[in-house]
C-alpha positions as CSV (number, residue, x, y, z in Angstrom):
1,M,86.3,46.7,-20.9
2,R,85.7,48.1,-17.2
3,Y,88.3,46.3,-14.5
4,G,87.0,45.9,-10.9
5,R,83.0,45.6,-12.2
6,R,81.2,42.9,-13.2
7,R,77.7,43.3,-15.3
8,G,74.5,42.9,-13.3
9,G,71.2,43.2,-13.6
10,G,70.4,46.9,-13.5
11,G,74.0,47.9,-13.5
12,A,77.3,48.1,-12.9
13,M,78.1,46.2,-9.4
14,R,82.2,47.5,-8.1
15,L,84.0,44.2,-6.9
16,L,87.5,46.9,-5.8
17,P,85.7,48.0,-2.3
18,I,83.9,44.5,-1.3
19,I,87.8,43.7,-1.8
20,G,88.2,46.5,-0.3
21,F,86.4,45.8,3.0
22,A,87.2,41.8,2.9
23,L,90.7,42.4,3.1
24,Y,89.4,44.8,5.7
25,F,87.5,42.6,7.8
26,A,90.2,39.8,8.3
27,W,93.5,42.6,9.0
28,Y,90.9,43.9,11.3
29,Y,89.0,40.5,13.7
30,F,92.9,38.9,13.6
31,S,94.8,41.9,15.0
32,N,91.9,42.9,17.7
33,Q,91.1,39.7,18.5
34,E,90.8,39.0,22.8
35,E,89.4,35.9,25.7
36,V,86.2,35.6,26.9
37,P,87.0,35.3,30.6
38,V,86.0,31.3,31.8
39,T,84.2,30.6,28.6
40,G,87.3,31.4,26.4
41,R,85.7,32.1,23.9
42,S,87.8,34.4,20.8
43,Q,86.4,37.6,20.8
44,L,86.7,40.8,18.5
45,V,87.8,43.7,20.6
46,D,89.4,47.2,19.9
47,M,89.1,49.3,23.2
48,S,91.1,49.4,26.2
49,R,89.8,48.6,28.7
50,E,90.4,51.9,30.7
51,Q,88.3,53.4,27.5
52,E,85.5,51.2,27.8
53,A,85.2,52.1,31.9
54,A,85.5,56.1,30.9
55,L,82.3,55.4,27.9
56,G,80.3,52.7,31.1
57,L,80.8,55.3,33.3
58,Q,79.5,58.6,31.8
59,S,76.6,56.2,30.4
60,Y,75.9,55.2,34.2
61,Q,76.1,58.5,35.6
62,D,73.6,60.1,32.8
63,I,70.7,57.4,33.4
64,L,71.5,57.9,37.3
65,S,70.3,60.9,37.0
66,K,67.4,61.1,34.6
67,S,66.0,57.8,37.1
68,N,64.6,57.7,41.6
69,V,68.0,55.8,42.8
70,M,67.1,54.8,45.9
71,R,68.9,55.5,48.4
72,G,68.7,53.5,51.4
73,G,66.4,50.3,52.8
74,Q,66.0,46.9,52.9
75,E,66.3,46.7,48.9
76,V,69.4,48.6,48.8
77,E,71.3,46.5,50.8
78,L,70.6,42.9,50.2
79,V,71.1,44.5,46.3
80,R,75.0,45.6,48.0
81,E,75.7,42.6,49.8
82,I,74.9,40.2,46.6
83,G,76.2,42.3,44.2
84,A,79.7,42.3,46.8
85,R,79.5,37.9,47.1
86,I,79.6,37.7,43.2
87,A,82.5,40.8,42.1
88,R,84.1,38.7,44.8
89,A,83.5,35.5,43.4
90,A,84.5,36.5,39.7
91,R,88.1,37.8,41.6
92,D,90.2,36.1,39.8
93,V,89.0,36.6,36.7
94,D,87.8,40.1,37.5
95,P,90.5,43.0,35.2
96,G,90.0,45.4,38.6
97,F,87.2,47.3,38.4
98,Q,85.0,49.6,40.5
99,W,82.1,47.7,41.2
100,E,79.3,49.9,41.9
101,F,75.7,48.5,42.5
102,N,72.3,51.0,42.5
103,V,68.2,49.9,43.0
104,I,66.6,52.2,40.6
105,Q,62.4,52.8,41.4
106,S,60.2,51.6,38.7
107,N,57.3,48.8,37.4
108,Q,60.5,47.8,34.6
109,A,61.5,44.0,34.9
110,N,64.5,44.8,34.0
111,A,68.6,45.0,35.2
112,F,71.5,46.1,33.6
113,A,75.1,46.3,33.3
114,L,77.4,48.4,31.3
115,P,81.2,48.1,31.5
116,G,83.5,49.2,34.6
117,G,81.3,47.0,36.3
118,K,78.2,50.0,36.9
119,V,75.4,47.2,37.6
120,A,71.5,48.9,38.4
121,I,68.6,46.9,39.3
122,Y,64.8,47.9,38.7
123,T,62.4,47.6,41.6
124,G,60.1,45.4,39.3
125,I,62.0,42.6,38.9
126,L,62.8,42.1,42.2
127,P,59.0,40.2,42.4
128,I,60.3,37.9,39.7
129,A,63.3,37.4,41.3
130,E,61.0,36.2,44.7
131,S,64.9,35.3,46.7
132,V,67.9,35.9,47.4
133,D,69.1,32.7,45.0
134,G,66.8,34.6,42.7
135,L,68.5,38.1,42.3
136,A,71.9,36.3,42.6
137,I,70.7,34.4,39.5
138,I,70.8,37.9,37.6
139,M,72.9,39.7,38.5
140,G,75.9,37.0,38.0
141,H,73.4,37.7,34.7
142,E,75.0,41.7,34.6
143,V,78.4,40.6,36.0
144,A,78.8,38.7,33.3
145,H,77.8,41.0,30.9
146,A,80.8,43.4,32.5
147,I,83.7,40.6,32.4
148,A,82.6,39.3,29.5
149,R,83.3,42.8,28.2
150,H,80.8,42.1,25.5
151,G,79.9,46.0,25.4
152,A,82.9,46.3,24.0
153,E,82.9,44.0,21.5
154,R,78.5,45.0,20.6
155,M,80.8,48.5,19.4
156,A,83.9,46.2,17.4
157,H,80.9,44.3,15.7
158,N,79.5,47.6,15.1
159,K,81.8,49.5,13.5
160,L,81.9,46.1,10.9
161,M,78.7,46.1,9.7
162,Q,78.5,50.7,9.0
163,I,81.7,50.3,6.8
164,G,81.0,46.7,5.7
165,S,76.9,48.7,4.8
166,V,78.8,51.8,3.4
167,A,81.1,49.3,1.0
168,A,78.3,47.9,-0.1
169,S,76.3,51.3,-0.8
170,F,79.4,51.7,-2.8
171,A,79.8,48.5,-4.6
172,I,76.5,48.6,-5.9
173,G,76.7,53.0,-6.8
174,D,76.2,51.8,-10.2
175,M,72.8,50.4,-10.3
176,D,69.9,52.4,-10.2
177,V,67.9,53.5,-7.2
178,S,65.3,50.8,-7.4
179,T,67.2,48.0,-7.5
180,R,69.9,49.8,-5.1
181,Q,67.2,50.5,-1.9
182,A,66.3,46.8,-3.3
183,V,69.9,45.5,-2.4
184,M,70.3,47.5,0.9
185,G,66.6,46.9,2.0
186,A,68.0,42.9,2.0
187,L,71.6,43.2,3.1
188,G,69.7,44.9,5.9
189,V,66.9,42.4,7.3
190,G,69.6,39.9,6.6
191,A,72.0,41.4,8.9
192,Q,69.7,41.7,11.6
193,Y,68.4,38.4,11.6
194,G,71.7,36.5,10.3
195,V,74.1,38.5,12.5
196,L,72.7,41.2,15.4
197,L,70.0,38.9,16.6
198,P,72.1,36.1,16.8
199,F,74.9,37.8,18.1
200,S,72.9,39.6,21.0
201,R,70.9,35.6,21.9
202,D,75.0,34.1,21.7
203,H,76.2,37.1,24.3
204,E,72.7,36.4,26.9
205,S,73.4,32.4,27.2
206,E,77.4,33.5,28.3
207,A,75.8,35.9,30.5
208,D,73.2,33.0,31.7
209,Y,76.8,30.4,32.1
210,I,79.8,32.8,33.7
211,G,76.2,34.1,35.9
212,L,75.4,31.3,36.8
213,L,78.8,29.9,37.6
214,L,79.5,33.0,39.9
215,A,76.4,33.1,41.7
216,A,77.3,28.9,42.7
217,R,80.8,30.1,43.4
218,A,79.9,32.6,46.1
219,C,77.6,30.2,47.6
220,F,74.0,31.1,46.2
221,D,71.9,28.4,45.0
222,P,71.8,27.7,41.1
223,T,69.3,25.4,41.4
224,E,67.0,28.7,40.9
225,A,68.0,29.1,37.5
226,P,65.5,27.8,35.8
227,A,63.0,28.4,38.0
228,L,63.8,31.5,37.6
229,W,63.3,32.0,33.9
230,E,59.8,30.2,34.4
231,R,58.8,33.2,36.5
232,M,59.7,35.1,33.4
233,G,58.4,33.7,30.6
234,Q,55.2,34.0,32.8
235,N,55.9,37.0,33.2
236,A,55.7,38.4,29.6
237,G,53.2,36.5,29.2
238,G,51.3,37.1,25.5
239,Q,54.4,39.2,24.7
240,R,57.1,37.4,24.0
241,Q,58.8,37.9,20.4
242,A,59.9,34.6,17.8
243,E,63.4,33.7,19.4
244,F,65.0,34.1,16.4
245,M,63.5,38.2,16.3
246,S,64.5,38.1,19.7
247,T,68.2,40.1,21.2
248,H,67.5,36.9,23.7
249,P,67.0,33.3,24.0
250,A,63.2,32.8,24.3
251,P,62.4,31.0,27.7
252,E,62.8,27.9,26.9
253,T,65.7,28.0,25.5
254,R,67.3,28.8,28.8
255,I,66.2,26.3,30.6
256,R,67.0,24.2,28.8
257,Q,70.6,25.9,29.0
258,F,70.7,25.7,33.1
259,E,69.7,22.6,33.4
260,E,72.7,21.5,31.1
261,W,75.3,23.8,33.2
262,M,73.4,22.4,36.3
263,P,75.8,19.9,37.3
264,E,79.3,22.0,36.4
265,A,77.2,24.4,38.8
266,L,76.8,23.0,41.4
267,Q,79.8,21.6,41.5
268,I,81.5,25.0,41.8
269,R,79.6,25.5,44.7
270,Q,80.0,21.6,46.5
271,Q,84.1,22.9,46.1
272,S,83.6,27.0,46.4
273,C,81.3,26.0,49.6
274,A,82.2,23.2,51.8
275,R,82.1,24.2,55.6
């Protein structure tokens, strides 16, 4: 008898790597928990804010060095003014980021934030933003990603996925090649559609929520959010993927969520901006 194995079709499955990974997963997960500001969600993060900020700054500088960064002008002034207002609104949950807001000349309808408070807006998204309030919703979303440490959380989850993949590979090491390929392929598809993509969509929804409240607290109009995502949906046209295949919620989902959160956002705006 061979202990630690269970006979199966096409070969043996080693249980020891699976048990070892399960024990490591439990230790790693519960010893690296933090709380997301605003939402209070528990998240898995295994690096310090200093390490995260250093990685963000390095990536940001690399991207900017390869991009057509606008050095001045009305768009740059507007983006930096909106960014400063939202950063001030986030002061209660800001861990001390050195905020930086830049505009990249590009047809991409996109924006991003990197750990440590490094934000960039592509000029291609400005016509879709359409107004100061629309741009504030976009920028609030990006600021929220940084504050919620979504980048560090993704890295921690990717680390677990990689270790789990190695453990699975060892566990099925005695199976024949075709069976191993089928099992690893099924695990990969399951991880992609059952874990990674839903996890990414949850991050986007959380950033939508936090960003909406920050924009409202900064005295921008939160009711612009649903209209913004109507325009986003129209801009995507026929290129959109089914939601379960996407890293982002569908525009319709985002509009519905914004409408659910709107009473809270309007209350925050009224309390923060009453004259």
